[in-house]
FITOR-591342 format. One line per 8 residues: for each residue x, y, z of N, C-alpha, C, O. Coordinates in nm, 2 decimals. Layout:
BEGIN
X/Y/Z/X/Y/Z/X/Y/Z/X/Y/Z ~ ...;
This chain:
BEGIN
8.04/21.38/18.27/7.96/21.26/18.28/8.03/21.16/18.37/8.15/21.14/18.35 ~ 7.96/21.10/18.46/8.01/21.00/18.55/8.03/20.87/18.48/7.95/20.82/18.40 ~ 8.15/20.80/18.51/8.18/20.67/18.45/8.08/20.57/18.52/8.07/20.57/18.64 ~ 8.03/20.48/18.44/7.95/20.37/18.50/8.04/20.29/18.59/8.16/20.27/18.57 ~ 7.98/20.23/18.70/8.06/20.16/18.80/8.13/20.04/18.74/8.23/20.00/18.80 ~ 8.07/19.97/18.64/8.13/19.85/18.59/8.27/19.88/18.53/8.35/19.79/18.53 ~ 8.29/20.00/18.49/8.42/20.03/18.43/8.53/20.02/18.53/8.65/19.98/18.50 ~ 8.50/20.05/18.66/8.60/20.05/18.76/8.64/19.91/18.79/8.76/19.88/18.83;
8.55/19.81/18.78/8.58/19.67/18.81/8.64/19.59/18.69/8.72/19.50/18.72 ~ 8.60/19.63/18.57/8.64/19.55/18.46/8.79/19.57/18.42/8.85/19.47/18.38 ~ 8.84/19.69/18.43/8.97/19.72/18.38/9.08/19.64/18.45/9.17/19.58/18.39 ~ 9.08/19.63/18.59/9.18/19.54/18.65/9.18/19.40/18.61/9.28/19.33/18.60 ~ 9.06/19.35/18.59/9.04/19.21/18.55/9.10/19.19/18.41/9.17/19.09/18.39 ~ 9.07/19.28/18.32/9.12/19.27/18.19/9.28/19.29/18.19/9.34/19.22/18.11 ~ 9.33/19.37/18.28/9.47/19.39/18.29/9.54/19.25/18.33/9.64/19.21/18.27 ~ 9.48/19.18/18.42/9.53/19.05/18.46/9.53/18.95/18.35/9.62/18.87/18.33;
9.42/18.94/18.28/9.40/18.85/18.17/9.51/18.89/18.06/9.58/18.80/18.01 ~ 9.52/19.01/18.03/9.62/19.06/17.93/9.76/19.02/17.98/9.84/18.97/17.89 ~ 9.80/19.04/18.10/9.93/19.01/18.15/9.96/18.86/18.14/10.07/18.82/18.10 ~ 9.86/18.78/18.17/9.87/18.63/18.17/9.89/18.59/18.02/9.98/18.51/17.99 ~ 9.82/18.65/17.93/9.83/18.62/17.79/9.97/18.65/17.74/10.03/18.58/17.66 ~ 10.02/18.77/17.77/10.15/18.82/17.73/10.26/18.73/17.78/10.36/18.70/17.71 ~ 10.25/18.68/17.90/10.35/18.59/17.96/10.35/18.45/17.89/10.45/18.39/17.87 ~ 10.23/18.40/17.86/10.22/18.26/17.81/10.23/18.25/17.66/10.27/18.14/17.61;
10.20/18.35/17.58/10.21/18.34/17.43/10.34/18.41/17.39/10.35/18.53/17.39 ~ 10.43/18.33/17.34/10.56/18.38/17.31/10.59/18.38/17.16/10.68/18.45/17.11 ~ 10.50/18.32/17.08/10.53/18.32/16.93/10.45/18.43/16.86/10.46/18.43/16.73 ~ 10.38/18.51/16.93/10.32/18.63/16.87/10.36/18.75/16.96/10.38/18.73/17.08 ~ 10.36/18.87/16.91/10.39/18.99/16.99/10.26/19.07/17.01/10.19/19.10/16.91 ~ 10.23/19.11/17.13/10.12/19.20/17.16/10.16/19.34/17.12/10.25/19.39/17.18 ~ 10.10/19.40/17.02/10.14/19.53/16.98/10.05/19.64/17.01/10.09/19.76/17.01 ~ 9.93/19.61/17.04/9.83/19.72/17.07/9.71/19.67/17.15/9.67/19.55/17.13;
9.66/19.75/17.25/9.54/19.71/17.32/9.45/19.83/17.32/9.49/19.95/17.31 ~ 9.32/19.80/17.32/9.22/19.91/17.33/9.10/19.86/17.41/9.04/19.75/17.38 ~ 9.06/19.94/17.50/8.94/19.91/17.58/8.82/19.97/17.51/8.82/20.08/17.46 ~ 8.71/19.88/17.49/8.59/19.92/17.43/8.48/19.91/17.52/8.47/19.82/17.60 ~ 8.38/20.01/17.51/8.27/20.01/17.60/8.16/19.93/17.54/8.10/19.96/17.44 ~ 8.12/19.82/17.60/8.01/19.73/17.56/7.89/19.77/17.64/7.86/19.71/17.75 ~ 7.82/19.87/17.59/7.70/19.92/17.66/7.59/19.82/17.68/7.53/19.81/17.79 ~ 7.57/19.74/17.58/7.46/19.64/17.58/7.48/19.54/17.70/7.38/19.51/17.77;
7.60/19.50/17.72/7.63/19.40/17.83/7.69/19.47/17.95/7.72/19.41/18.05 ~ 7.69/19.60/17.95/7.74/19.68/18.06/7.88/19.64/18.11/7.90/19.60/18.23 ~ 7.97/19.63/18.02/8.11/19.59/18.06/8.21/19.65/17.96/8.17/19.70/17.85 ~ 8.33/19.65/18.00/8.44/19.69/17.91/8.50/19.56/17.85/8.51/19.46/17.93 ~ 8.53/19.56/17.73/8.60/19.45/17.66/8.73/19.51/17.61/8.74/19.63/17.59 ~ 8.82/19.42/17.59/8.95/19.47/17.55/8.99/19.40/17.41/8.99/19.28/17.40 ~ 9.03/19.48/17.32/9.08/19.43/17.19/9.23/19.42/17.20/9.30/19.52/17.24 ~ 9.29/19.31/17.17/9.43/19.28/17.18/9.48/19.25/17.04/9.43/19.16/16.97;
9.57/19.33/16.99/9.63/19.32/16.85/9.76/19.25/16.87/9.85/19.29/16.94 ~ 9.77/19.13/16.80/9.89/19.05/16.80/9.96/19.06/16.66/9.89/19.07/16.56 ~ 10.09/19.04/16.66/10.16/19.03/16.53/10.25/18.92/16.53/10.31/18.87/16.63 ~ 10.28/18.87/16.40/10.38/18.77/16.38/10.43/18.80/16.24/10.36/18.79/16.14 ~ 10.56/18.83/16.23/10.61/18.87/16.10/10.54/19.00/16.06/10.54/19.10/16.13 ~ 10.49/19.00/15.94/10.42/19.12/15.89/10.27/19.11/15.90/10.19/19.20/15.86 ~ 10.22/19.01/15.96/10.07/18.99/15.98/10.03/19.03/16.12/10.10/19.02/16.22 ~ 9.91/19.09/16.12/9.85/19.14/16.24/9.71/19.08/16.26/9.63/19.06/16.16;
9.67/19.04/16.38/9.54/18.98/16.41/9.49/19.04/16.54/9.57/19.09/16.63 ~ 9.36/19.04/16.56/9.31/19.09/16.69/9.21/18.99/16.75/9.15/18.90/16.68 ~ 9.20/19.00/16.88/9.10/18.92/16.95/9.04/19.01/17.06/9.12/19.09/17.12 ~ 8.92/18.99/17.08/8.85/19.08/17.18/8.80/18.99/17.30/8.74/18.89/17.28 ~ 8.84/19.03/17.42/8.81/18.95/17.54/8.72/19.03/17.63/8.73/19.15/17.64 ~ 8.64/18.95/17.71/8.56/19.02/17.81/8.62/18.99/17.95/8.71/18.91/17.96 ~ 8.58/19.07/18.05/8.63/19.05/18.18/8.60/18.91/18.24/8.66/18.87/18.35 ~ 8.50/18.84/18.19/8.47/18.71/18.23/8.55/18.60/18.16/8.54/18.48/18.19;
8.64/18.64/18.08/8.73/18.55/18.01/8.68/18.50/17.87/8.74/18.42/17.81 ~ 8.56/18.55/17.83/8.51/18.51/17.71/8.58/18.58/17.59/8.62/18.69/17.60 ~ 8.58/18.51/17.48/8.63/18.56/17.36/8.51/18.62/17.28/8.43/18.54/17.24 ~ 8.51/18.75/17.27/8.39/18.81/17.21/8.40/18.84/17.06/8.30/18.86/16.99 ~ 8.52/18.83/17.00/8.54/18.85/16.86/8.69/18.83/16.83/8.77/18.83/16.91 ~ 8.71/18.81/16.70/8.85/18.80/16.65/8.86/18.82/16.50/8.75/18.82/16.43 ~ 8.98/18.84/16.45/9.00/18.86/16.31/8.95/18.74/16.23/8.95/18.63/16.27 ~ 8.91/18.77/16.11/8.86/18.67/16.02/8.97/18.56/15.99/8.94/18.44/15.98;
9.09/18.61/15.97/9.20/18.52/15.93/9.29/18.49/16.05/9.41/18.47/16.02 ~ 9.24/18.49/16.17/9.33/18.47/16.28/9.38/18.32/16.28/9.30/18.23/16.25 ~ 9.51/18.30/16.30/9.56/18.17/16.30/9.50/18.08/16.41/9.48/18.13/16.52 ~ 9.47/17.96/16.38/9.41/17.87/16.48/9.49/17.86/16.61/9.44/17.86/16.72 ~ 9.62/17.85/16.59/9.71/17.84/16.70/9.71/17.96/16.80/9.72/17.94/16.92 ~ 9.69/18.08/16.74/9.68/18.19/16.83/9.54/18.19/16.90/9.54/18.22/17.02 ~ 9.44/18.16/16.84/9.31/18.15/16.90/9.31/18.04/17.01/9.25/18.06/17.12 ~ 9.37/17.92/16.98/9.37/17.82/17.08/9.46/17.85/17.20/9.42/17.83/17.31;
9.57/17.92/17.17/9.66/17.96/17.28/9.58/18.06/17.37/9.60/18.05/17.49 ~ 9.51/18.16/17.31/9.44/18.25/17.39/9.33/18.18/17.48/9.32/18.20/17.60 ~ 9.26/18.09/17.41/9.15/18.02/17.48/9.21/17.93/17.60/9.16/17.94/17.71 ~ 9.31/17.86/17.57/9.37/17.77/17.67/9.43/17.85/17.78/9.42/17.81/17.90 ~ 9.50/17.96/17.75/9.56/18.04/17.85/9.45/18.11/17.94/9.47/18.11/18.07 ~ 9.35/18.16/17.89/9.24/18.22/17.97/9.17/18.11/18.05/9.14/18.13/18.17 ~ 9.15/17.99/18.00/9.09/17.88/18.07/9.18/17.84/18.19/9.13/17.82/18.30 ~ 9.31/17.83/18.16/9.41/17.80/18.27/9.40/17.90/18.38/9.40/17.87/18.50;
9.40/18.03/18.34/9.39/18.13/18.44/9.26/18.12/18.53/9.27/18.13/18.65 ~ 9.15/18.10/18.46/9.02/18.09/18.53/9.02/17.97/18.63/8.98/17.98/18.74 ~ 9.07/17.85/18.58/9.08/17.74/18.67/9.17/17.76/18.79/9.15/17.71/18.90 ~ 9.28/17.83/18.76/9.38/17.87/18.87/9.31/17.95/18.98/9.32/17.93/19.10 ~ 9.23/18.05/18.93/9.16/18.14/19.02/9.05/18.06/19.10/9.04/18.07/19.23 ~ 8.98/17.97/19.03/8.88/17.89/19.10/8.94/17.80/19.20/8.89/17.78/19.32 ~ 9.06/17.74/19.17/9.13/17.65/19.26/9.18/17.72/19.38/9.16/17.67/19.49 ~ 9.23/17.84/19.36/9.28/17.92/19.48/9.16/17.96/19.57/9.18/17.95/19.69;
9.05/18.00/19.51/8.94/18.04/19.59/8.88/17.92/19.67/8.83/17.94/19.78 ~ 8.88/17.80/19.60/8.82/17.69/19.67/8.91/17.64/19.79/8.85/17.59/19.89 ~ 9.04/17.65/19.78/9.12/17.61/19.89/9.12/17.72/20.00/9.14/17.68/20.12 ~ 9.09/17.84/19.97/9.08/17.94/20.07/8.95/17.93/20.15/8.95/17.97/20.27 ~ 8.84/17.88/20.09/8.71/17.88/20.15/8.68/17.75/20.22/8.57/17.73/20.28 ~ 8.77/17.65/20.21/8.74/17.52/20.27/8.75/17.53/20.42/8.84/17.59/20.47 ~ 8.65/17.47/20.49/8.65/17.47/20.63/8.64/17.32/20.67/8.55/17.25/20.63 ~ 8.72/17.28/20.76/8.72/17.14/20.81/8.69/17.13/20.95/8.69/17.03/21.01;
């Protein structure tokens, strides 16, 4: 069975988001990741499992930077850190693209 074309594009984007999150979030450890096929939206989403002490939490992100789901008891600070880090990454990408496309 042939892989849908969106799978080829989504994985590198999710890798970049994951790397950015790992670099910026230091008070939780990323212990497991899993790519999930979102057939309805024709994209791959990634589940990221984080731990702190003996507690584990997950968050699911899309290649567009959206948070698609998370653990019921996820700490607010982890959720906020993920959101802020993804937003920062997206703004950085937008800023880089806008400076590259300016013509004077």
